[in-house]
C-alpha positions, 0 to 999 in steps of 0.5 A: 960239232960238240964232243961227248964227255968221257967218264972213267969209273975205277972200281966196280964195287957198290960205289962204282956201280952206283956212280955209273948208274947215277951218271947214266940216268942223269946224263943219258947219251950225252956222256960215255961211261967206262967202268973198270975193275980188276975182276969181270964179276961182282960178288956179293955175299949176304950178311949174317943179318940178311940170312938170319932174317930171311929164314934161311940157315945157309949163306947165299951168294949173288954173282953178276957178270959186269962185262964180257968181251 
């Protein structure tokens, strides 16, 4: 019986989320991935360039829940 590799990704910012996604797509069910962050949500505030180019004059926010227990 072969044991599955276990990967721990510390930090669920852009890099951590991207790495976890890349590993999941590359290895599928052959590895276990744990994504750990001090917060339970990922908050992305759009830059001034994004808001000015989109025609909206107000700052927008996007909040996504990472995990719930």
